ZADO-1210 file (C-alpha; in nm, 4 decimals, padded with zeros to 6 digits):
<atoms>
<atom x="-03.8764" y="01.0693" z="-19.2405" code="MET" pos="1"/>
<atom x="-03.6966" y="00.7576" z="-19.3472" code="LYS" pos="2"/>
<atom x="-03.8347" y="00.4316" z="-19.4703" code="ASN" pos="3"/>
<atom x="-03.7505" y="00.1249" z="-19.2613" code="THR" pos="4"/>
<atom x="-03.8618" y="-00.2331" z="-19.2946" code="ALA" pos="5"/>
<atom x="-03.9614" y="-00.4770" z="-19.0250" code="ARG" pos="6"/>
<atom x="-04.1074" y="-00.8219" z="-19.0289" code="SER" pos="7"/>
<atom x="-04.4461" y="-00.9122" z="-18.8845" code="VAL" pos="8"/>
<atom x="-04.5862" y="-01.2651" z="-18.9357" code="ASN" pos="9"/>
<atom x="-04.3198" y="-01.3288" z="-19.1993" code="ASN" pos="10"/>
<atom x="-04.4381" y="-01.0253" z="-19.3988" code="ARG" pos="11"/>
<atom x="-04.2142" y="-00.7301" z="-19.4611" code="LYS" pos="12"/>
<atom x="-04.3814" y="-00.4079" z="-19.3472" code="ILE" pos="13"/>
<atom x="-04.2566" y="-00.0626" z="-19.4341" code="GLU" pos="14"/>
<atom x="-04.2719" y="00.1907" z="-19.1524" code="THR" pos="15"/>
<atom x="-04.1845" y="00.5555" z="-19.1286" code="TRP" pos="16"/>
<atom x="-03.9574" y="00.6873" z="-18.8577" code="GLN" pos="17"/>
<atom x="-03.8569" y="01.0474" z="-18.8003" code="PRO" pos="18"/>
<atom x="-03.5138" y="01.1392" z="-18.9304" code="ARG" pos="19"/>
<atom x="-03.2543" y="01.2525" z="-18.6875" code="ARG" pos="20"/>
<atom x="-03.1578" y="01.6120" z="-18.7393" code="GLY" pos="21"/>
<atom x="-03.5084" y="01.7483" z="-18.8000" code="TRP" pos="22"/>
<atom x="-03.4366" y="02.0233" z="-18.5451" code="LEU" pos="23"/>
<atom x="-03.1336" y="02.1350" z="-18.7457" code="VAL" pos="24"/>
<atom x="-03.3434" y="02.1411" z="-19.0632" code="THR" pos="25"/>
<atom x="-03.6236" y="02.3372" z="-18.8944" code="ALA" pos="26"/>
<atom x="-03.3773" y="02.5836" z="-18.7383" code="THR" pos="27"/>
<atom x="-03.1954" y="02.6340" z="-19.0681" code="THR" pos="28"/>
<atom x="-03.5241" y="02.6920" z="-19.2506" code="THR" pos="29"/>
<atom x="-03.6362" y="02.9483" z="-18.9913" code="LEU" pos="30"/>
<atom x="-03.3010" y="03.1270" z="-19.0084" code="ALA" pos="31"/>
<atom x="-03.3179" y="03.1454" z="-19.3882" code="LEU" pos="32"/>
<atom x="-03.6714" y="03.2820" z="-19.3766" code="LEU" pos="33"/>
<atom x="-03.5650" y="03.5521" z="-19.1331" code="LEU" pos="34"/>
<atom x="-03.2611" y="03.6491" z="-19.3374" code="VAL" pos="35"/>
<atom x="-03.4294" y="03.6359" z="-19.6759" code="LEU" pos="36"/>
<atom x="-03.7562" y="03.7954" z="-19.5660" code="ALA" pos="37"/>
<atom x="-03.7970" y="04.1618" z="-19.6499" code="PRO" pos="38"/>
<atom x="-03.7629" y="04.4123" z="-19.3694" code="LEU" pos="39"/>
<atom x="-04.0809" y="04.4567" z="-19.1717" code="ALA" pos="40"/>
<atom x="-04.2987" y="04.7487" z="-19.0872" code="SER" pos="41"/>
<atom x="-04.4515" y="04.7749" z="-18.7429" code="ALA" pos="42"/>
<atom x="-04.7893" y="04.6241" z="-18.6646" code="GLU" pos="43"/>
<atom x="-05.0484" y="04.7662" z="-18.4265" code="TYR" pos="44"/>
<atom x="-04.9115" y="04.7876" z="-18.0725" code="GLY" pos="45"/>
<atom x="-04.5448" y="04.7502" z="-18.1748" code="ASP" pos="46"/>
<atom x="-04.2936" y="05.0061" z="-18.0553" code="VAL" pos="47"/>
<atom x="-04.0552" y="05.1428" z="-18.3183" code="VAL" pos="48"/>
<atom x="-03.7177" y="05.2245" z="-18.1640" code="ILE" pos="49"/>
<atom x="-03.5177" y="05.4441" z="-18.4002" code="ASN" pos="50"/>
<atom x="-03.3659" y="05.7232" z="-18.1960" code="ARG" pos="51"/>
<atom x="-03.0090" y="05.5991" z="-18.2518" code="ILE" pos="52"/>
<atom x="-03.0289" y="05.2917" z="-18.4797" code="ALA" pos="53"/>
<atom x="-03.0241" y="05.4552" z="-18.8242" code="GLU" pos="54"/>
<atom x="-02.7655" y="05.7117" z="-18.7113" code="GLN" pos="55"/>
<atom x="-02.5401" y="05.4145" z="-18.6324" code="GLU" pos="56"/>
<atom x="-02.6118" y="05.2459" z="-18.9669" code="GLY" pos="57"/>
<atom x="-02.8607" y="04.9836" z="-18.8442" code="ALA" pos="58"/>
<atom x="-03.2281" y="04.9369" z="-18.9367" code="PRO" pos="59"/>
<atom x="-03.4865" y="05.0508" z="-18.6796" code="PRO" pos="60"/>
<atom x="-03.5871" y="04.8115" z="-18.4038" code="VAL" pos="61"/>
<atom x="-03.9420" y="04.6754" z="-18.4061" code="ILE" pos="62"/>
<atom x="-04.0256" y="04.5858" z="-18.0460" code="PHE" pos="63"/>
<atom x="-04.3303" y="04.3558" z="-18.0176" code="PRO" pos="64"/>
<atom x="-04.4705" y="04.5114" z="-17.7004" code="HIS" pos="65"/>
<atom x="-04.7787" y="04.2939" z="-17.6678" code="TRP" pos="66"/>
<atom x="-04.5802" y="03.9734" z="-17.7296" code="PHE" pos="67"/>
<atom x="-04.3741" y="04.0655" z="-17.4221" code="HIS" pos="68"/>
<atom x="-04.6718" y="04.2040" z="-17.2298" code="ARG" pos="69"/>
<atom x="-04.8638" y="03.8770" z="-17.2341" code="ILE" pos="70"/>
<atom x="-04.5629" y="03.7114" z="-17.0704" code="ARG" pos="71"/>
<atom x="-04.4577" y="03.9768" z="-16.8183" code="PHE" pos="72"/>
<atom x="-04.6276" y="04.2371" z="-16.6016" code="ARG" pos="73"/>
<atom x="-04.5574" y="04.6027" z="-16.6820" code="CYS" pos="74"/>
<atom x="-04.3285" y="04.6545" z="-16.3822" code="ASN" pos="75"/>
<atom x="-04.0790" y="04.3918" z="-16.5037" code="VAL" pos="76"/>
<atom x="-03.9600" y="04.6222" z="-16.7807" code="CYS" pos="77"/>
<atom x="-04.0893" y="04.9628" z="-16.6759" code="HIS" pos="78"/>
<atom x="-03.9695" y="04.9444" z="-16.3154" code="THR" pos="79"/>
<atom x="-03.7063" y="04.6744" z="-16.2805" code="GLU" pos="80"/>
<atom x="-03.5358" y="04.7443" z="-16.6158" code="LEU" pos="81"/>
<atom x="-03.5929" y="05.1235" z="-16.6096" code="ASP" pos="82"/>
<atom x="-03.7806" y="05.1615" z="-16.9390" code="PHE" pos="83"/>
<atom x="-03.9671" y="05.4929" z="-16.9300" code="GLU" pos="84"/>
<atom x="-04.3258" y="05.4790" z="-17.0573" code="MET" pos="85"/>
<atom x="-04.2686" y="05.7347" z="-17.3299" code="ARG" pos="86"/>
<atom x="-04.1553" y="05.6792" z="-17.6878" code="VAL" pos="87"/>
<atom x="-03.8019" y="05.8069" z="-17.7437" code="GLY" pos="88"/>
<atom x="-03.7366" y="05.8717" z="-17.3737" code="ALA" pos="89"/>
<atom x="-03.4942" y="05.5825" z="-17.3252" code="ASN" pos="90"/>
<atom x="-03.1294" y="05.5989" z="-17.4255" code="ASN" pos="91"/>
<atom x="-03.1228" y="05.2450" z="-17.5628" code="ILE" pos="92"/>
<atom x="-02.7946" y="05.1648" z="-17.7354" code="ASN" pos="93"/>
<atom x="-02.5838" y="04.8553" z="-17.7951" code="MET" pos="94"/>
<atom x="-02.3318" y="04.9474" z="-17.5237" code="ASP" pos="95"/>
<atom x="-02.6103" y="04.9561" z="-17.2638" code="ALA" pos="96"/>
<atom x="-02.7524" y="04.6244" z="-17.3899" code="LEU" pos="97"/>
<atom x="-02.4101" y="04.4573" z="-17.3721" code="GLN" pos="98"/>
<atom x="-02.3868" y="04.5735" z="-17.0089" code="GLN" pos="99"/>
<atom x="-02.7146" y="04.3914" z="-16.9371" code="GLY" pos="100"/>
<atom x="-02.9361" y="04.6996" z="-16.9301" code="LYS" pos="101"/>
<atom x="-03.2752" y="04.7356" z="-17.0992" code="TYR" pos="102"/>
<atom x="-03.3316" y="04.4445" z="-17.3439" code="CYS" pos="103"/>
<atom x="-02.9871" y="04.3045" z="-17.2621" code="GLY" pos="104"/>
<atom x="-03.1137" y="04.1932" z="-16.9205" code="ALA" pos="105"/>
<atom x="-03.2989" y="03.9062" z="-17.0896" code="CYS" pos="106"/>
<atom x="-03.1485" y="03.8903" z="-17.4392" code="HIS" pos="107"/>
<atom x="-02.8237" y="03.7346" z="-17.3181" code="ASN" pos="108"/>
<atom x="-02.8295" y="03.3832" z="-17.4737" code="ASN" pos="109"/>
<atom x="-02.9545" y="03.2422" z="-17.1431" code="GLU" pos="110"/>
<atom x="-03.3091" y="03.3759" z="-17.1075" code="ILE" pos="111"/>
<atom x="-03.3625" y="03.4755" z="-17.4713" code="ALA" pos="112"/>
<atom x="-03.1517" y="03.4962" z="-17.7880" code="TRP" pos="113"/>
<atom x="-02.8413" y="03.7087" z="-17.7632" code="GLY" pos="114"/>
<atom x="-02.7397" y="04.0364" z="-17.9188" code="LEU" pos="115"/>
<atom x="-02.5480" y="03.8719" z="-18.2039" code="GLN" pos="116"/>
<atom x="-02.8830" y="03.7943" z="-18.3752" code="ASN" pos="117"/>
<atom x="-02.9193" y="04.1500" z="-18.5060" code="CYS" pos="118"/>
<atom x="-03.2019" y="04.0906" z="-18.7552" code="ILE" pos="119"/>
<atom x="-03.4285" y="03.9538" z="-18.4814" code="MET" pos="120"/>
<atom x="-03.4696" y="04.3101" z="-18.3493" code="CYS" pos="121"/>
<atom x="-03.3293" y="04.5417" z="-18.6182" code="HIS" pos="122"/>
<atom x="-03.5977" y="04.4446" z="-18.8688" code="SER" pos="123"/>
<atom x="-03.7673" y="04.7758" z="-18.9464" code="GLY" pos="124"/>
<atom x="-03.7898" y="04.9567" z="-19.2766" code="LYS" pos="125"/>
<atom x="-03.5614" y="05.2528" z="-19.3244" code="GLU" pos="126"/>
<atom x="-03.7090" y="05.5837" z="-19.2156" code="GLY" pos="127"/>
<atom x="-03.9576" y="05.4567" z="-18.9563" code="LEU" pos="128"/>
<atom x="-04.0071" y="05.7181" z="-18.6861" code="LYS" pos="129"/>
<atom x="-04.0010" y="05.6281" z="-18.3149" code="PRO" pos="130"/>
<atom x="-04.3618" y="05.5534" z="-18.2252" code="GLN" pos="131"/>
<atom x="-04.6148" y="05.3162" z="-18.0815" code="ILE" pos="132"/>
<atom x="-04.7817" y="05.1833" z="-18.3925" code="LYS" pos="133"/>
<atom x="-05.1492" y="05.2691" z="-18.3773" code="GLY" pos="134"/>
<atom x="-05.1141" y="05.6032" z="-18.2016" code="GLY" pos="135"/>
<atom x="-04.9680" y="05.7741" z="-17.8990" code="HIS" pos="136"/>
<atom x="-05.2447" y="05.6549" z="-17.6678" code="GLN" pos="137"/>
<atom x="-05.2865" y="05.3066" z="-17.5343" code="THR" pos="138"/>
<atom x="-05.5304" y="05.1425" z="-17.3017" code="SER" pos="139"/>
<atom x="-05.2460" y="05.1305" z="-17.0503" code="GLY" pos="140"/>
<atom x="-05.1642" y="05.3824" z="-16.7780" code="PRO" pos="141"/>
<atom x="-05.2084" y="05.7302" z="-16.9259" code="GLY" pos="142"/>
<atom x="-05.0647" y="05.8882" z="-17.2380" code="ARG" pos="143"/>
<atom x="-04.7331" y="05.7600" z="-17.3655" code="TRP" pos="144"/>
</atoms>
């Protein structure tokens, strides 16, 4: 915020106005927090994707399933994008994502952030096994 002065009834009054560039400051702060924050472990309901990631030298992916689920119906990903409903059953790799398959269908810099923001997905601690955090059963359709 910056301090500006204006005159009312011949009295100088100080007012506060928002600074231009606050979005840049907020974005920079968020980016620094993401980069400087320690790698995460999965929370309940998250899907850990680590079938290929660590073999390729990248941290495991922590997929926030319920964050996506409250926005989309199951068939958007599990039918239209061909995600199988079983941990480790999908051959998710960066080549497939760059071709617009799996996560790459939305994470394309148009619908959601693009693939160049690695840490947004590859945020897991080393050694995490592929799993649905909280167990292999969900309240969804059958056993996963």
